[in-house]
N, C-alpha and C positions, 0 to 999 in steps of 0.2 A: 640777701638771697630770697627773702620773702617777696621782693618786687617781681621776681621771675614768673610767679603764677598769674598775676593779672596782666603783666606785660605779654605773656604767652598767649593769653585769650585775645588780646588785641592784635598782636603782630608776632608771628612765629620767628621771622627773620630777625627782628629787633631782640627778641629773647635769646636766640642763638648768639647773636653779637655780644650782648651783655654777659652771657655765660661764658664766652671765650675771654672776655676781658677779666672777669672774676677768676677763671682758671689761670690765666697768665699772671695775674696779680698775686695769686697764692703760691704759684710754683716757680716762677721766673725770679731771678735775683734782682732784676731791675723792676720788680713789681711796684715798690713804692713810687718810683718815677712815672710808671705807666698810670697809676691811679691819679697822679697829679695832673698828667697830661690829659687824661680822659675827662676828669673833673673840670679842668679849664675849657676844654672843648664844649662840654655840655653847658657851661655857664655862658660862653660866647653864642652858642646856638639859642640859649633861652633869651639872651639879650636881643638877638637879630629876629627871632620869630615874629614878633608883632609887625615888624617892618618889611619882611620878606614873605611874599605869599607862597612861593615854592617850598617853604619849610613846613607849612601846615597844609597839605593838600586836602585833608579831610574836612576843613572848615570853609572851603570855597563851595558856593552854591553851583552845581553843575546842572540841575534839573530846572525846567521852567517853574515859575510860581503857579499856584493853584488858580489864580485869576486868569491866567492865559490858557490853562488847560480846559477850563470850563466853557470857554467861548463866550460870545456876547451875551449881556444880560438881557433878560426878557423884559 
C-alpha cells in the first residue's frame, strides 16, 4: 500500500486502478486468484515493455532536439 503514494504523484488513474485491485483482493473471495492474475499480467508487461514503444509513452522523444531549435550555427 506504500506504493500508492508515489504512484499517485505520477499517475492518479494508475493509483486508482491499483487501489481497486487491492480492494478487490482483500474483500473478494477470489482475491488470491486475482492477485496471481494481476501479478502475471504485470510480469508480461514488464517483459514486453523494452520491445513495445506504446507501453512506455513517456520515454519517447516528442520534442525536437536543442540543435534544431537553436537554428544554424554562426
